[in-house]
FITI-126857 format. One record per residue (C-alpha): x, z, y; residue number from 0; residue in three letters. Coordinates in Angstrom, 2 decimals. Layout:
FITI-126857
{node {X Z Y} NUM "Ala"};
...
***
This chain:
FITI-126857
{node {-26.39 -128.87 -52.94} 0 "Met"};
{node {-23.64 -126.68 -54.38} 1 "Lys"};
{node {-21.85 -129.70 -55.84} 2 "Asn"};
{node {-21.81 -131.32 -52.40} 3 "His"};
{node {-19.79 -128.43 -50.93} 4 "Trp"};
{node {-17.39 -128.42 -53.87} 5 "Val"};
{node {-16.74 -132.15 -53.50} 6 "Ile"};
{node {-16.21 -131.80 -49.74} 7 "Cys"};
{node {-13.82 -128.88 -50.30} 8 "Leu"};
{node {-11.78 -130.78 -52.90} 9 "Val"};
{node {-11.62 -133.92 -50.75} 10 "Leu"};
{node {-10.66 -131.88 -47.69} 11 "Gly"};
{node {-7.85 -130.16 -49.58} 12 "Met"};
{node {-6.60 -133.48 -50.97} 13 "Ala"};
{node {-6.65 -135.02 -47.49} 14 "Leu"};
{node {-4.78 -132.09 -45.97} 15 "Ser"};
{node {-2.13 -132.19 -48.72} 16 "Ile"};
{node {-1.74 -135.95 -48.29} 17 "Ala"};
{node {-1.28 -135.53 -44.51} 18 "Cys"};
{node {1.26 -132.77 -45.06} 19 "Tyr"};
{node {3.30 -134.89 -47.46} 20 "Leu"};
{node {3.12 -137.97 -45.23} 21 "Ala"};
{node {4.38 -135.97 -42.23} 22 "Ala"};
{node {7.60 -135.02 -43.96} 23 "Gln"};
{node {10.37 -137.42 -43.03} 24 "Thr"};
{node {13.96 -137.49 -44.09} 25 "Thr"};
{node {16.38 -136.21 -41.46} 26 "Pro"};
{node {18.30 -138.94 -39.72} 27 "Glu"};
{node {22.06 -138.84 -39.87} 28 "Asn"};
{node {23.47 -139.41 -36.35} 29 "Pro"};
{node {26.61 -140.96 -37.89} 30 "Leu"};
{node {24.68 -143.49 -39.98} 31 "Ala"};
{node {25.65 -146.53 -37.86} 32 "Pro"};
{node {29.34 -145.73 -38.41} 33 "Tyr"};
{node {29.19 -145.29 -42.21} 34 "Ile"};
{node {29.83 -148.48 -44.20} 35 "Pro"};
{node {27.04 -149.47 -46.58} 36 "Lys"};
{node {29.21 -149.82 -49.73} 37 "Asn"};
{node {30.64 -146.30 -49.88} 38 "Thr"};
{node {30.50 -143.63 -52.56} 39 "Lys"};
{node {30.11 -139.96 -51.81} 40 "Ser"};
{node {32.78 -137.59 -53.06} 41 "Tyr"};
{node {32.63 -133.82 -52.80} 42 "Tyr"};
{node {35.45 -131.30 -52.83} 43 "Ile"};
{node {34.92 -127.70 -53.88} 44 "Asp"};
{node {37.57 -125.25 -52.81} 45 "Leu"};
{node {38.06 -121.99 -54.61} 46 "Leu"};
{node {39.88 -119.56 -52.36} 47 "Met"};
{node {41.53 -116.49 -53.76} 48 "Lys"};
{node {41.34 -113.32 -51.66} 49 "Lys"};
{node {44.33 -111.11 -51.10} 50 "Asn"};
{node {44.38 -108.01 -53.29} 51 "Pro"};
{node {43.02 -104.90 -51.55} 52 "Pro"};
{node {45.55 -102.75 -49.71} 53 "Ala"};
{node {46.88 -99.82 -51.70} 54 "Ala"};
{node {45.35 -96.47 -50.94} 55 "Glu"};
{node {47.44 -94.20 -48.76} 56 "Leu"};
{node {48.45 -90.83 -50.15} 57 "Pro"};
{node {46.38 -87.89 -48.94} 58 "Glu"};
{node {49.08 -86.44 -46.67} 59 "Asn"};
{node {49.67 -89.78 -44.88} 60 "Glu"};
{node {45.95 -90.36 -44.48} 61 "Arg"};
{node {45.57 -87.31 -42.25} 62 "Met"};
{node {48.35 -88.43 -39.92} 63 "Glu"};
***
């Protein structure tokens, strides 16, 4: 009797995992009809340099 519940539990978990994985679909690209089929993807990484921090004001100018 105990084995029956274990088998049902394992089969139920496997079925729920299979349903979860089947429900996941890839997102559709709205621009897909306009992209030619024979294209390669290229990526550009930009490294932007920040401006150096502003110099600290002297104590007497800070109060003004």
